[in-house]
A tleap script that builds the chain and sets N, CA, C and O, in Angstrom:
source leaprc.protein.ff14SB
mol = sequence {
  NMET GLY SER ARG HIE LEU SER ARG SER ILE
  VAL MET GLN SER LEU TYR GLU TRP ASP PHE
  SER ASN LYS LYS LYS SER LEU ASP ASP ILE
  LEU GLU ARG ASN ILE LYS GLU PHE GLY PRO
  GLY LEU GLU ASP LYS ASP PHE ILE LYS GLN
  LEU ALA LYS GLY VAL GLU GLN GLU ALA GLU
  LYS ILE ASP LYS ILE LEU GLU LYS ALA ALA
  PRO ASP TRP PRO LEU GLU GLN ILE ASN ILE
  VAL ASP ARG ASN VAL LEU ARG ILE GLY LEU
  TYR GLU LEU ILE TYR SER ASN LYS ASP GLU
  VAL PRO PRO LYS VAL ALA ILE ASN GLU ALA
  ILE GLU LEU ALA LYS MET PHE GLY GLY GLU
  ALA SER GLY ARG PHE ILE ASN GLY VAL LEU
  GLY THR VAL TYR LYS GLU ILE ASP PRO ASN
  CALA
}
set mol.1.N position { -70.692 16.894 -75.454 }
set mol.1.CA position { -71.764 16.522 -76.369 }
set mol.1.C position { -71.137 15.788 -77.549 }
set mol.1.O position { -70.163 16.264 -78.132 }
set mol.2.N position { -71.693 14.631 -77.900 }
set mol.2.CA position { -71.187 13.856 -79.017 }
set mol.2.C position { -71.379 14.575 -80.333 }
set mol.2.O position { -72.237 15.447 -80.467 }
set mol.3.N position { -70.574 14.199 -81.288 }
set mol.3.CA position { -70.602 14.840 -82.602 }
set mol.3.C position { -71.954 14.648 -83.300 }
set mol.3.O position { -72.482 15.589 -83.894 }
set mol.4.N position { -72.514 13.436 -83.231 }
set mol.4.CA position { -73.815 13.202 -83.867 }
set mol.4.C position { -74.917 13.968 -83.140 }
set mol.4.O position { -75.836 14.492 -83.771 }
set mol.5.N position { -74.823 14.032 -81.820 }
set mol.5.CA position { -75.836 14.760 -81.056 }
set mol.5.C position { -75.788 16.255 -81.400 }
set mol.5.O position { -76.826 16.888 -81.593 }
set mol.6.N position { -74.589 16.804 -81.474 }
set mol.6.CA position { -74.436 18.205 -81.866 }
set mol.6.C position { -74.978 18.408 -83.282 }
set mol.6.O position { -75.644 19.405 -83.558 }
set mol.7.N position { -74.693 17.471 -84.166 }
set mol.7.CA position { -75.194 17.554 -85.539 }
set mol.7.C position { -76.716 17.591 -85.563 }
set mol.7.O position { -77.315 18.386 -86.289 }
set mol.8.N position { -77.339 16.724 -84.764 }
set mol.8.CA position { -78.803 16.707 -84.715 }
set mol.8.C position { -79.352 18.015 -84.133 }
set mol.8.O position { -80.401 18.494 -84.563 }
set mol.9.N position { -78.654 18.581 -83.171 }
set mol.9.CA position { -79.139 19.843 -82.602 }
set mol.9.C position { -79.045 20.972 -83.638 }
set mol.9.O position { -79.901 21.856 -83.670 }
set mol.10.N position { -78.020 20.942 -84.474 }
set mol.10.CA position { -77.904 21.930 -85.557 }
set mol.10.C position { -79.030 21.732 -86.566 }
set mol.10.O position { -79.605 22.703 -87.057 }
set mol.11.N position { -79.346 20.479 -86.873 }
set mol.11.CA position { -80.451 20.176 -87.788 }
set mol.11.C position { -81.761 20.684 -87.190 }
set mol.11.O position { -82.568 21.299 -87.887 }
set mol.12.N position { -81.969 20.427 -85.894 }
set mol.12.CA position { -83.209 20.861 -85.250 }
set mol.12.C position { -83.353 22.382 -85.298 }
set mol.12.O position { -84.421 22.900 -85.625 }
set mol.13.N position { -82.279 23.090 -84.974 }
set mol.13.CA position { -82.328 24.551 -85.001 }
set mol.13.C position { -82.577 25.074 -86.417 }
set mol.13.O position { -83.286 26.062 -86.608 }
set mol.14.N position { -81.996 24.411 -87.388 }
set mol.14.CA position { -82.177 24.817 -88.788 }
set mol.14.C position { -83.604 24.551 -89.245 }
set mol.14.O position { -84.221 25.397 -89.893 }
set mol.15.N position { -84.131 23.373 -88.906 }
set mol.15.CA position { -85.511 23.054 -89.283 }
set mol.15.C position { -86.498 23.982 -88.575 }
set mol.15.O position { -87.524 24.359 -89.141 }
set mol.16.N position { -86.179 24.342 -87.344 }
set mol.16.CA position { -87.014 25.284 -86.593 }
set mol.16.C position { -87.122 26.605 -87.364 }
set mol.16.O position { -88.218 27.119 -87.589 }
set mol.17.N position { -85.982 27.132 -87.758 }
set mol.17.CA position { -85.976 28.411 -88.478 }
set mol.17.C position { -86.692 28.287 -89.821 }
set mol.17.O position { -87.444 29.178 -90.217 }
set mol.18.N position { -86.457 27.195 -90.503 }
set mol.18.CA position { -87.083 26.937 -91.812 }
set mol.18.C position { -88.603 26.859 -91.650 }
set mol.18.O position { -89.346 27.454 -92.431 }
set mol.19.N position { -89.061 26.123 -90.634 }
set mol.19.CA position { -90.484 25.969 -90.358 }
set mol.19.C position { -91.088 27.305 -89.912 }
set mol.19.O position { -92.184 27.669 -90.340 }
set mol.20.N position { -90.365 28.034 -89.050 }
set mol.20.CA position { -90.838 29.330 -88.553 }
set mol.20.C position { -91.060 30.313 -89.698 }
set mol.20.O position { -91.962 31.148 -89.633 }
set mol.21.N position { -90.244 30.217 -90.745 }
set mol.21.CA position { -90.389 31.112 -91.906 }
set mol.21.C position { -91.451 30.593 -92.873 }
set mol.21.O position { -91.570 31.089 -93.994 }
set mol.22.N position { -92.226 29.590 -92.437 }
set mol.22.CA position { -93.215 28.939 -93.310 }
set mol.22.C position { -92.555 28.342 -94.544 }
set mol.22.O position { -93.132 28.321 -95.631 }
set mol.23.N position { -91.334 27.857 -94.350 }
set mol.23.CA position { -90.546 27.175 -95.382 }
set mol.23.C position { -90.231 28.099 -96.564 }
set mol.23.O position { -90.028 27.638 -97.687 }
set mol.24.N position { -90.195 29.403 -96.295 }
set mol.24.CA position { -89.882 30.377 -97.341 }
set mol.24.C position { -88.388 30.641 -97.453 }
set mol.24.O position { -87.894 30.996 -98.524 }
set mol.25.N position { -87.660 30.465 -96.336 }
set mol.25.CA position { -86.200 30.627 -96.378 }
set mol.25.C position { -85.578 29.353 -96.932 }
set mol.25.O position { -86.159 28.272 -96.837 }
set mol.26.N position { -84.417 29.491 -97.500 }
set mol.26.CA position { -83.696 28.342 -98.036 }
set mol.26.C position { -83.093 27.529 -96.891 }
set mol.26.O position { -82.318 28.051 -96.090 }
set mol.27.N position { -83.455 26.256 -96.823 }
set mol.27.CA position { -82.889 25.390 -95.791 }
set mol.27.C position { -81.378 25.267 -95.968 }
set mol.27.O position { -80.644 25.195 -94.982 }
set mol.28.N position { -80.911 25.242 -97.203 }
set mol.28.CA position { -79.464 25.162 -97.451 }
set mol.28.C position { -78.729 26.358 -96.845 }
set mol.28.O position { -77.682 26.193 -96.219 }
set mol.29.N position { -79.274 27.552 -97.029 }
set mol.29.CA position { -78.645 28.764 -96.476 }
set mol.29.C position { -78.647 28.735 -94.951 }
set mol.29.O position { -77.657 29.086 -94.308 }
set mol.30.N position { -79.771 28.314 -94.386 }
set mol.30.CA position { -79.889 28.229 -92.924 }
set mol.30.C position { -78.867 27.226 -92.386 }
set mol.30.O position { -78.186 27.494 -91.396 }
set mol.31.N position { -78.767 26.083 -93.039 }
set mol.31.CA position { -77.816 25.047 -92.610 }
set mol.31.C position { -76.385 25.560 -92.641 }
set mol.31.O position { -75.634 25.390 -91.680 }
set mol.32.N position { -76.011 26.188 -93.748 }
set mol.32.CA position { -74.641 26.692 -93.876 }
set mol.32.C position { -74.298 27.662 -92.747 }
set mol.32.O position { -73.229 27.572 -92.144 }
set mol.33.N position { -75.215 28.587 -92.470 }
set mol.33.CA position { -74.982 29.561 -91.413 }
set mol.33.C position { -74.887 28.883 -90.047 }
set mol.33.O position { -74.004 29.209 -89.253 }
set mol.34.N position { -75.788 27.943 -89.771 }
set mol.34.CA position { -75.799 27.279 -88.463 }
set mol.34.C position { -74.605 26.344 -88.276 }
set mol.34.O position { -74.108 26.200 -87.159 }
set mol.35.N position { -74.144 25.715 -89.339 }
set mol.35.CA position { -72.953 24.865 -89.241 }
set mol.35.C position { -71.749 25.733 -88.895 }
set mol.35.O position { -70.937 25.366 -88.046 }
set mol.36.N position { -71.635 26.880 -89.552 }
set mol.36.CA position { -70.517 27.794 -89.261 }
set mol.36.C position { -70.588 28.293 -87.820 }
set mol.36.O position { -69.567 28.387 -87.138 }
set mol.37.N position { -71.795 28.610 -87.363 }
set mol.37.CA position { -71.950 29.200 -86.036 }
set mol.37.C position { -71.833 28.168 -84.907 }
set mol.37.O position { -71.156 28.415 -83.909 }
set mol.38.N position { -72.490 27.019 -85.063 }
set mol.38.CA position { -72.587 26.065 -83.954 }
set mol.38.C position { -71.684 24.842 -84.090 }
set mol.38.O position { -71.439 24.148 -83.103 }
set mol.39.N position { -71.186 24.568 -85.294 }
set mol.39.CA position { -70.381 23.359 -85.474 }
set mol.39.C position { -69.139 23.557 -86.298 }
set mol.39.O position { -68.874 22.765 -87.202 }
set mol.40.N position { -68.356 24.599 -86.016 }
set mol.40.CA position { -67.194 24.861 -86.869 }
set mol.40.C position { -66.157 23.729 -86.865 }
set mol.40.O position { -65.447 23.544 -87.853 }
set mol.41.N position { -66.064 22.978 -85.776 }
set mol.41.CA position { -65.049 21.926 -85.703 }
set mol.41.C position { -65.568 20.540 -86.063 }
set mol.41.O position { -64.819 19.564 -86.006 }
set mol.42.N position { -66.831 20.444 -86.429 }
set mol.42.CA position { -67.397 19.138 -86.754 }
set mol.42.C position { -66.751 18.547 -88.004 }
set mol.42.O position { -66.558 19.234 -89.007 }
set mol.43.N position { -66.429 17.281 -87.922 }
set mol.43.CA position { -65.818 16.616 -89.072 }
set mol.43.C position { -66.860 16.135 -90.074 }
set mol.43.O position { -66.654 16.235 -91.284 }
set mol.44.N position { -67.992 15.607 -89.569 }
set mol.44.CA position { -68.984 14.994 -90.454 }
set mol.44.C position { -70.151 15.943 -90.730 }
set mol.44.O position { -71.266 15.729 -90.255 }
set mol.45.N position { -69.878 16.983 -91.498 }
set mol.45.CA position { -70.923 17.955 -91.830 }
set mol.45.C position { -71.926 17.370 -92.826 }
set mol.45.O position { -73.051 17.858 -92.937 }
set mol.46.N position { -71.518 16.328 -93.545 }
set mol.46.CA position { -72.428 15.673 -94.487 }
set mol.46.C position { -73.628 15.058 -93.762 }
set mol.46.O position { -74.741 15.055 -94.288 }
set mol.47.N position { -73.396 14.537 -92.549 }
set mol.47.CA position { -74.497 13.953 -91.771 }
set mol.47.C position { -75.579 15.005 -91.522 }
set mol.47.O position { -76.769 14.715 -91.639 }
set mol.48.N position { -75.166 16.215 -91.180 }
set mol.48.CA position { -76.111 17.304 -90.929 }
set mol.48.C position { -76.938 17.579 -92.182 }
set mol.48.O position { -78.166 17.659 -92.132 }
set mol.49.N position { -76.248 17.719 -93.289 }
set mol.49.CA position { -76.938 18.052 -94.546 }
set mol.49.C position { -77.856 16.914 -94.998 }
set mol.49.O position { -78.976 17.158 -95.448 }
set mol.50.N position { -77.380 15.670 -94.877 }
set mol.50.CA position { -78.202 14.520 -95.289 }
set mol.50.C position { -79.462 14.420 -94.440 }
set mol.50.O position { -80.553 14.184 -94.959 }
set mol.51.N position { -79.305 14.600 -93.130 }
set mol.51.CA position { -80.458 14.500 -92.232 }
set mol.51.C position { -81.455 15.626 -92.503 }
set mol.51.O position { -82.653 15.373 -92.626 }
set mol.52.N position { -80.979 16.844 -92.594 }
set mol.52.CA position { -81.878 17.985 -92.828 }
set mol.52.C position { -82.568 17.887 -94.185 }
set mol.52.O position { -83.775 18.105 -94.292 }
set mol.53.N position { -81.797 17.559 -95.218 }
set mol.53.CA position { -82.387 17.462 -96.558 }
set mol.53.C position { -83.342 16.270 -96.651 }
set mol.53.O position { -84.346 16.327 -97.360 }
set mol.54.N position { -83.025 15.197 -95.934 }
set mol.54.CA position { -83.925 14.045 -95.895 }
set mol.54.C position { -85.258 14.417 -95.270 }
set mol.54.O position { -86.315 14.052 -95.784 }
set mol.55.N position { -85.207 15.148 -94.153 }
set mol.55.CA position { -86.449 15.603 -93.509 }
set mol.55.C position { -87.209 16.523 -94.458 }
set mol.55.O position { -88.428 16.415 -94.584 }
set mol.56.N position { -86.496 17.423 -95.121 }
set mol.56.CA position { -87.148 18.349 -96.056 }
set mol.56.C position { -87.835 17.580 -97.191 }
set mol.56.O position { -88.986 17.864 -97.526 }
set mol.57.N position { -87.140 16.623 -97.773 }
set mol.57.CA position { -87.687 15.864 -98.905 }
set mol.57.C position { -88.872 14.989 -98.510 }
set mol.57.O position { -89.801 14.805 -99.296 }
set mol.58.N position { -88.840 14.457 -97.310 }
set mol.58.CA position { -89.898 13.541 -96.864 }
set mol.58.C position { -90.906 14.213 -95.935 }
set mol.58.O position { -91.732 13.536 -95.324 }
set mol.59.N position { -90.845 15.529 -95.827 }
set mol.59.CA position { -91.673 16.269 -94.855 }
set mol.59.C position { -93.162 15.957 -94.988 }
set mol.59.O position { -93.848 15.780 -93.981 }
set mol.60.N position { -93.656 15.891 -96.195 }
set mol.60.CA position { -95.086 15.638 -96.388 }
set mol.60.C position { -95.484 14.270 -95.847 }
set mol.60.O position { -96.490 14.144 -95.148 }
set mol.61.N position { -94.697 13.247 -96.170 }
set mol.61.CA position { -94.983 11.885 -95.680 }
set mol.61.C position { -94.819 11.817 -94.166 }
set mol.61.O position { -95.636 11.210 -93.474 }
set mol.62.N position { -93.767 12.438 -93.658 }
set mol.62.CA position { -93.509 12.431 -92.216 }
set mol.62.C position { -94.661 13.118 -91.478 }
set mol.62.O position { -95.117 12.626 -90.446 }
set mol.63.N position { -95.128 14.246 -91.999 }
set mol.63.CA position { -96.227 14.970 -91.347 }
set mol.63.C position { -97.516 14.136 -91.338 }
set mol.63.O position { -98.274 14.190 -90.370 }
set mol.64.N position { -97.770 13.373 -92.395 }
set mol.64.CA position { -98.955 12.503 -92.428 }
set mol.64.C position { -98.847 11.402 -91.376 }
set mol.64.O position { -99.831 11.069 -90.715 }
set mol.65.N position { -97.657 10.844 -91.225 }
set mol.65.CA position { -97.428 9.817 -90.201 }
set mol.65.C position { -97.616 10.438 -88.822 }
set mol.65.O position { -98.209 9.825 -87.934 }
set mol.66.N position { -97.118 11.636 -88.650 }
set mol.66.CA position { -97.234 12.353 -87.389 }
set mol.66.C position { -98.700 12.618 -87.042 }
set mol.66.O position { -99.110 12.437 -85.895 }
set mol.67.N position { -99.476 13.040 -88.015 }
set mol.67.CA position { -100.897 13.303 -87.791 }
set mol.67.C position { -101.640 12.034 -87.380 }
set mol.67.O position { -102.549 12.075 -86.551 }
set mol.68.N position { -101.244 10.917 -87.967 }
set mol.68.CA position { -101.879 9.635 -87.638 }
set mol.68.C position { -101.443 9.148 -86.249 }
set mol.68.O position { -102.252 8.595 -85.504 }
set mol.69.N position { -100.183 9.350 -85.904 }
set mol.69.CA position { -99.647 8.865 -84.625 }
set mol.69.C position { -100.078 9.735 -83.444 }
set mol.69.O position { -100.100 9.264 -82.307 }
set mol.70.N position { -100.420 10.992 -83.702 }
set mol.70.CA position { -100.855 11.899 -82.632 }
set mol.70.C position { -102.157 12.581 -83.057 }
set mol.70.O position { -102.184 13.792 -83.279 }
set mol.71.N position { -103.241 11.796 -83.169 }
set mol.71.CA position { -104.492 12.348 -83.712 }
set mol.71.C position { -105.101 13.461 -82.864 }
set mol.71.O position { -105.865 14.276 -83.381 }
set mol.72.N position { -104.780 13.510 -81.579 }
set mol.72.CA position { -105.331 14.566 -80.721 }
set mol.72.C position { -104.583 15.891 -80.871 }
set mol.72.O position { -104.986 16.910 -80.310 }
set mol.73.N position { -103.491 15.863 -81.633 }
set mol.73.CA position { -102.646 17.050 -81.794 }
set mol.73.C position { -102.516 17.409 -83.272 }
set mol.73.O position { -101.635 16.884 -83.954 }
set mol.74.N position { -103.376 18.296 -83.781 }
set mol.74.CA position { -103.168 18.755 -85.163 }
set mol.74.C position { -101.763 19.333 -85.303 }
set mol.74.O position { -101.246 19.966 -84.381 }
set mol.75.N position { -101.163 19.114 -86.445 }
set mol.75.CA position { -99.784 19.511 -86.695 }
set mol.75.C position { -99.509 20.969 -86.307 }
set mol.75.O position { -98.466 21.270 -85.725 }
set mol.76.N position { -100.438 21.869 -86.627 }
set mol.76.CA position { -100.245 23.287 -86.342 }
set mol.76.C position { -100.271 23.561 -84.839 }
set mol.76.O position { -99.751 24.583 -84.389 }
set mol.77.N position { -100.875 22.654 -84.053 }
set mol.77.CA position { -100.966 22.869 -82.606 }
set mol.77.C position { -99.754 22.306 -81.851 }
set mol.77.O position { -99.550 22.626 -80.680 }
set mol.78.N position { -98.957 21.474 -82.515 }
set mol.78.CA position { -97.742 20.962 -81.880 }
set mol.78.C position { -96.731 22.098 -81.928 }
set mol.78.O position { -96.505 22.682 -82.989 }
set mol.79.N position { -96.119 22.418 -80.786 }
set mol.79.CA position { -95.200 23.552 -80.817 }
set mol.79.C position { -94.057 23.273 -81.794 }
set mol.79.O position { -93.713 22.124 -82.071 }
set mol.80.N position { -93.494 24.337 -82.291 }
set mol.80.CA position { -92.547 24.252 -83.408 }
set mol.80.C position { -91.301 23.419 -83.077 }
set mol.80.O position { -90.760 22.744 -83.954 }
set mol.81.N position { -90.847 23.461 -81.831 }
set mol.81.CA position { -89.695 22.642 -81.430 }
set mol.81.C position { -90.074 21.168 -81.484 }
set mol.81.O position { -89.391 20.368 -82.124 }
set mol.82.N position { -91.170 20.809 -80.807 }
set mol.82.CA position { -91.579 19.401 -80.778 }
set mol.82.C position { -91.869 18.873 -82.180 }
set mol.82.O position { -91.516 17.741 -82.509 }
set mol.83.N position { -92.506 19.692 -82.993 }
set mol.83.CA position { -92.836 19.281 -84.358 }
set mol.83.C position { -91.567 18.920 -85.136 }
set mol.83.O position { -91.541 17.918 -85.852 }
set mol.84.N position { -90.530 19.725 -84.998 }
set mol.84.CA position { -89.306 19.462 -85.758 }
set mol.84.C position { -88.448 18.374 -85.139 }
set mol.84.O position { -87.744 17.665 -85.858 }
set mol.85.N position { -88.488 18.226 -83.826 }
set mol.85.CA position { -87.816 17.081 -83.192 }
set mol.85.C position { -88.491 15.791 -83.662 }
set mol.85.O position { -87.816 14.807 -83.968 }
set mol.86.N position { -89.807 15.800 -83.717 }
set mol.86.CA position { -90.531 14.618 -84.209 }
set mol.86.C position { -90.191 14.316 -85.664 }
set mol.86.O position { -90.041 13.153 -86.038 }
set mol.87.N position { -90.070 15.338 -86.472 }
set mol.87.CA position { -89.702 15.122 -87.876 }
set mol.87.C position { -88.336 14.449 -87.983 }
set mol.87.O position { -88.152 13.524 -88.775 }
set mol.88.N position { -87.378 14.919 -87.181 }
set mol.88.CA position { -86.043 14.313 -87.190 }
set mol.88.C position { -86.134 12.870 -86.711 }
set mol.88.O position { -85.593 11.966 -87.347 }
set mol.89.N position { -86.816 12.655 -85.593 }
set mol.89.CA position { -86.948 11.308 -85.043 }
set mol.89.C position { -87.643 10.355 -85.999 }
set mol.89.O position { -87.198 9.222 -86.184 }
set mol.90.N position { -88.733 10.809 -86.607 }
set mol.90.CA position { -89.454 9.959 -87.558 }
set mol.90.C position { -88.613 9.672 -88.793 }
set mol.90.O position { -88.609 8.551 -89.301 }
set mol.91.N position { -87.906 10.679 -89.272 }
set mol.91.CA position { -87.045 10.449 -90.433 }
set mol.91.C position { -86.016 9.369 -90.117 }
set mol.91.O position { -85.830 8.433 -90.895 }
set mol.92.N position { -85.352 9.503 -88.979 }
set mol.92.CA position { -84.324 8.520 -88.632 }
set mol.92.C position { -84.935 7.150 -88.363 }
set mol.92.O position { -84.342 6.127 -88.707 }
set mol.93.N position { -86.102 7.123 -87.759 }
set mol.93.CA position { -86.776 5.869 -87.449 }
set mol.93.C position { -87.203 5.128 -88.721 }
set mol.93.O position { -87.096 3.905 -88.800 }
set mol.94.N position { -87.675 5.865 -89.691 }
set mol.94.CA position { -88.250 5.252 -90.892 }
set mol.94.C position { -87.259 5.145 -92.048 }
set mol.94.O position { -87.204 4.112 -92.714 }
set mol.95.N position { -86.484 6.182 -92.293 }
set mol.95.CA position { -85.687 6.251 -93.518 }
set mol.95.C position { -84.189 5.986 -93.348 }
set mol.95.O position { -83.499 5.722 -94.332 }
set mol.96.N position { -83.684 6.051 -92.129 }
set mol.96.CA position { -82.228 5.916 -91.979 }
set mol.96.C position { -81.799 4.450 -91.988 }
set mol.96.O position { -82.607 3.543 -91.787 }
set mol.97.N position { -80.517 4.248 -92.224 }
set mol.97.CA position { -79.909 2.929 -92.192 }
set mol.97.C position { -79.931 2.442 -90.743 }
set mol.97.O position { -79.333 3.065 -89.866 }
set mol.98.N position { -80.625 1.323 -90.492 }
set mol.98.CA position { -80.809 0.826 -89.121 }
set mol.98.C position { -79.497 0.369 -88.489 }
set mol.98.O position { -79.393 0.324 -87.263 }
set mol.99.N position { -78.492 0.030 -89.303 }
set mol.99.CA position { -77.186 -0.335 -88.752 }
set mol.99.C position { -76.461 0.913 -88.256 }
set mol.99.O position { -75.700 0.868 -87.290 }
set mol.100.N position { -76.713 2.020 -88.937 }
set mol.100.CA position { -76.065 3.283 -88.571 }
set mol.100.C position { -76.788 3.963 -87.412 }
set mol.100.O position { -76.161 4.475 -86.484 }
set mol.101.N position { -78.127 3.959 -87.483 }
set mol.101.CA position { -78.946 4.573 -86.435 }
set mol.101.C position { -80.051 3.588 -86.055 }
set mol.101.O position { -81.122 3.590 -86.662 }
set mol.102.N position { -79.788 2.738 -85.041 }
set mol.102.CA position { -80.830 1.803 -84.596 }
set mol.102.C position { -82.057 2.569 -84.095 }
set mol.102.O position { -81.921 3.687 -83.597 }
set mol.103.N position { -83.246 1.986 -84.218 }
set mol.103.CA position { -84.471 2.681 -83.810 }
set mol.103.C position { -84.426 3.247 -82.399 }
set mol.103.O position { -84.880 4.369 -82.173 }
set mol.104.N position { -83.896 2.503 -81.457 }
set mol.104.CA position { -83.864 2.999 -80.075 }
set mol.104.C position { -82.939 4.209 -79.938 }
set mol.104.O position { -83.178 5.079 -79.101 }
set mol.105.N position { -81.894 4.270 -80.747 }
set mol.105.CA position { -81.005 5.434 -80.746 }
set mol.105.C position { -81.749 6.642 -81.324 }
set mol.105.O position { -81.665 7.745 -80.784 }
set mol.106.N position { -82.473 6.425 -82.420 }
set mol.106.CA position { -83.242 7.516 -83.035 }
set mol.106.C position { -84.247 8.091 -82.034 }
set mol.106.O position { -84.386 9.309 -81.920 }
set mol.107.N position { -84.938 7.223 -81.318 }
set mol.107.CA position { -85.929 7.670 -80.336 }
set mol.107.C position { -85.239 8.399 -79.184 }
set mol.107.O position { -85.665 9.484 -78.788 }
set mol.108.N position { -84.178 7.804 -78.651 }
set mol.108.CA position { -83.476 8.413 -77.525 }
set mol.108.C position { -82.894 9.781 -77.898 }
set mol.108.O position { -82.982 10.727 -77.115 }
set mol.109.N position { -82.306 9.886 -79.080 }
set mol.109.CA position { -81.746 11.169 -79.519 }
set mol.109.C position { -82.844 12.228 -79.637 }
set mol.109.O position { -82.640 13.382 -79.261 }
set mol.110.N position { -84.000 11.836 -80.156 }
set mol.110.CA position { -85.116 12.780 -80.279 }
set mol.110.C position { -85.583 13.237 -78.890 }
set mol.110.O position { -85.878 14.415 -78.692 }
set mol.111.N position { -85.649 12.313 -77.939 }
set mol.111.CA position { -86.050 12.668 -76.577 }
set mol.111.C position { -85.051 13.657 -75.979 }
set mol.111.O position { -85.442 14.631 -75.334 }
set mol.112.N position { -83.772 13.404 -76.194 }
set mol.112.CA position { -82.744 14.310 -75.665 }
set mol.112.C position { -82.850 15.700 -76.285 }
set mol.112.O position { -82.698 16.704 -75.589 }
set mol.113.N position { -83.113 15.764 -77.594 }
set mol.113.CA position { -83.310 17.070 -78.243 }
set mol.113.C position { -84.520 17.787 -77.652 }
set mol.113.O position { -84.484 18.994 -77.412 }
set mol.114.N position { -85.593 17.029 -77.420 }
set mol.114.CA position { -86.809 17.620 -76.855 }
set mol.114.C position { -86.537 18.172 -75.459 }
set mol.114.O position { -87.015 19.252 -75.110 }
set mol.115.N position { -85.777 17.437 -74.668 }
set mol.115.CA position { -85.453 17.905 -73.312 }
set mol.115.C position { -84.588 19.168 -73.369 }
set mol.115.O position { -84.737 20.071 -72.545 }
set mol.116.N position { -83.679 19.219 -74.359 }
set mol.116.CA position { -82.765 20.347 -74.466 }
set mol.116.C position { -83.465 21.606 -74.989 }
set mol.116.O position { -83.213 22.704 -74.492 }
set mol.117.N position { -84.334 21.457 -75.981 }
set mol.117.CA position { -84.920 22.625 -76.648 }
set mol.117.C position { -86.408 22.838 -76.350 }
set mol.117.O position { -86.918 23.945 -76.518 }
set mol.118.N position { -87.097 21.800 -75.914 }
set mol.118.CA position { -88.543 21.880 -75.765 }
set mol.118.C position { -88.996 22.260 -74.371 }
set mol.118.O position { -88.218 22.719 -73.534 }
set mol.119.N position { -90.265 22.056 -74.156 }
set mol.119.CA position { -90.872 22.391 -72.874 }
set mol.119.C position { -90.766 21.238 -71.880 }
set mol.119.O position { -90.122 20.223 -72.141 }
set mol.120.N position { -91.412 21.423 -70.744 }
set mol.120.CA position { -91.335 20.466 -69.647 }
set mol.120.C position { -91.831 19.074 -70.033 }
set mol.120.O position { -91.244 18.073 -69.619 }
set mol.121.N position { -92.902 18.999 -70.820 }
set mol.121.CA position { -93.489 17.707 -71.180 }
set mol.121.C position { -93.016 17.203 -72.546 }
set mol.121.O position { -93.469 16.154 -73.003 }
set mol.122.N position { -92.123 17.926 -73.195 }
set mol.122.CA position { -91.708 17.571 -74.558 }
set mol.122.C position { -91.115 16.173 -74.656 }
set mol.122.O position { -91.445 15.426 -75.577 }
set mol.123.N position { -90.253 15.815 -73.726 }
set mol.123.CA position { -89.610 14.497 -73.772 }
set mol.123.C position { -90.620 13.369 -73.740 }
set mol.123.O position { -90.514 12.412 -74.507 }
set mol.124.N position { -91.605 13.478 -72.852 }
set mol.124.CA position { -92.646 12.441 -72.754 }
set mol.124.C position { -93.493 12.392 -74.021 }
set mol.124.O position { -93.829 11.315 -74.512 }
set mol.125.N position { -93.833 13.567 -74.546 }
set mol.125.CA position { -94.645 13.633 -75.763 }
set mol.125.C position { -93.912 12.979 -76.933 }
set mol.125.O position { -94.488 12.164 -77.653 }
set mol.126.N position { -92.646 13.337 -77.121 }
set mol.126.CA position { -91.834 12.786 -78.212 }
set mol.126.C position { -91.716 11.274 -78.053 }
set mol.126.O position { -91.867 10.529 -79.021 }
set mol.127.N position { -91.446 10.824 -76.832 }
set mol.127.CA position { -91.320 9.392 -76.561 }
set mol.127.C position { -92.614 8.656 -76.911 }
set mol.127.O position { -92.580 7.585 -77.517 }
set mol.128.N position { -93.748 9.233 -76.527 }
set mol.128.CA position { -95.036 8.598 -76.806 }
set mol.128.C position { -95.325 8.480 -78.289 }
set mol.128.O position { -95.741 7.422 -78.763 }
set mol.129.N position { -95.109 9.555 -79.019 }
set mol.129.CA position { -95.397 9.546 -80.465 }
set mol.129.C position { -94.446 8.606 -81.199 }
set mol.129.O position { -94.886 7.772 -81.990 }
set mol.130.N position { -93.142 8.737 -80.942 }
set mol.130.CA position { -92.179 7.878 -81.634 }
set mol.130.C position { -92.336 6.414 -81.224 }
set mol.130.O position { -92.158 5.512 -82.043 }
set mol.131.N position { -92.672 6.183 -79.949 }
set mol.131.CA position { -92.922 4.810 -79.495 }
set mol.131.C position { -94.101 4.196 -80.220 }
set mol.131.O position { -94.056 3.021 -80.584 }
set mol.132.N position { -95.153 4.966 -80.437 }
set mol.132.CA position { -96.332 4.495 -81.168 }
set mol.132.C position { -95.958 4.101 -82.603 }
set mol.132.O position { -96.354 3.041 -83.088 }
set mol.133.N position { -95.205 4.953 -83.259 }
set mol.133.CA position { -94.791 4.667 -84.643 }
set mol.133.C position { -93.885 3.440 -84.678 }
set mol.133.O position { -94.038 2.579 -85.544 }
set mol.134.N position { -92.951 3.357 -83.752 }
set mol.134.CA position { -92.022 2.225 -83.713 }
set mol.134.C position { -92.765 0.910 -83.519 }
set mol.134.O position { -92.410 -0.092 -84.140 }
set mol.135.N position { -93.794 0.895 -82.666 }
set mol.135.CA position { -94.580 -0.327 -82.445 }
set mol.135.C position { -95.327 -0.738 -83.702 }
set mol.135.O position { -95.532 -1.927 -83.947 }
set mol.136.N position { -95.732 0.238 -84.496 }
set mol.136.CA position { -96.406 -0.083 -85.763 }
set mol.136.C position { -95.420 -0.640 -86.781 }
set mol.136.O position { -95.749 -1.550 -87.541 }
set mol.137.N position { -94.210 -0.090 -86.793 }
set mol.137.CA position { -93.178 -0.546 -87.726 }
set mol.137.C position { -92.703 -1.944 -87.338 }
set mol.137.O position { -92.538 -2.813 -88.195 }
set mol.138.N position { -92.486 -2.154 -86.035 }
set mol.138.CA position { -91.969 -3.415 -85.527 }
set mol.138.C position { -92.833 -3.886 -84.365 }
set mol.138.O position { -92.562 -3.547 -83.213 }
set mol.139.N position { -93.872 -4.668 -84.659 }
set mol.139.CA position { -94.791 -5.116 -83.605 }
set mol.139.C position { -94.106 -5.962 -82.523 }
set mol.139.O position { -94.658 -6.118 -81.433 }
set mol.140.N position { -92.936 -6.503 -82.796 }
set mol.140.CA position { -92.208 -7.315 -81.814 }
set mol.140.C position { -91.382 -6.481 -80.851 }
set mol.140.O position { -90.750 -7.019 -79.942 }
set mol.141.N position { -91.384 -5.160 -81.048 }
set mol.141.CA position { -90.550 -4.284 -80.212 }
set mol.141.C position { -91.077 -4.197 -78.796 }
set mol.141.O position { -90.495 -3.503 -77.963 }
savepdb mol mol.pdb
quit
């Protein structure tokens, strides 16, 4: 597993726990514990923290985009894994440096996370939602 992919999986697990606690637990504490447990040898721990904190800071905007992109799925009805994979994917798609994380990489990484942690249809669902947002951002895609 690549270092960035492992980093994203740590972010997903941390956001899952944070979301499961109704955002009452400290994301920083969750991240620190999960980095120690799942990524002790990772060199770029800053990427994990930047991605998780970015999702946390932009969560309200990301959730509004998510609600618009998947109108048949109220946010509370999207399972917690898919919801947080989508948050990571949308954050990277919209807010990340496109030279560092091209849109197709952001989408593909989110699909891989969904396949690893989500249900049988998670990959297709994530692909559909992120593809919809990407087409709105870049109509030439």
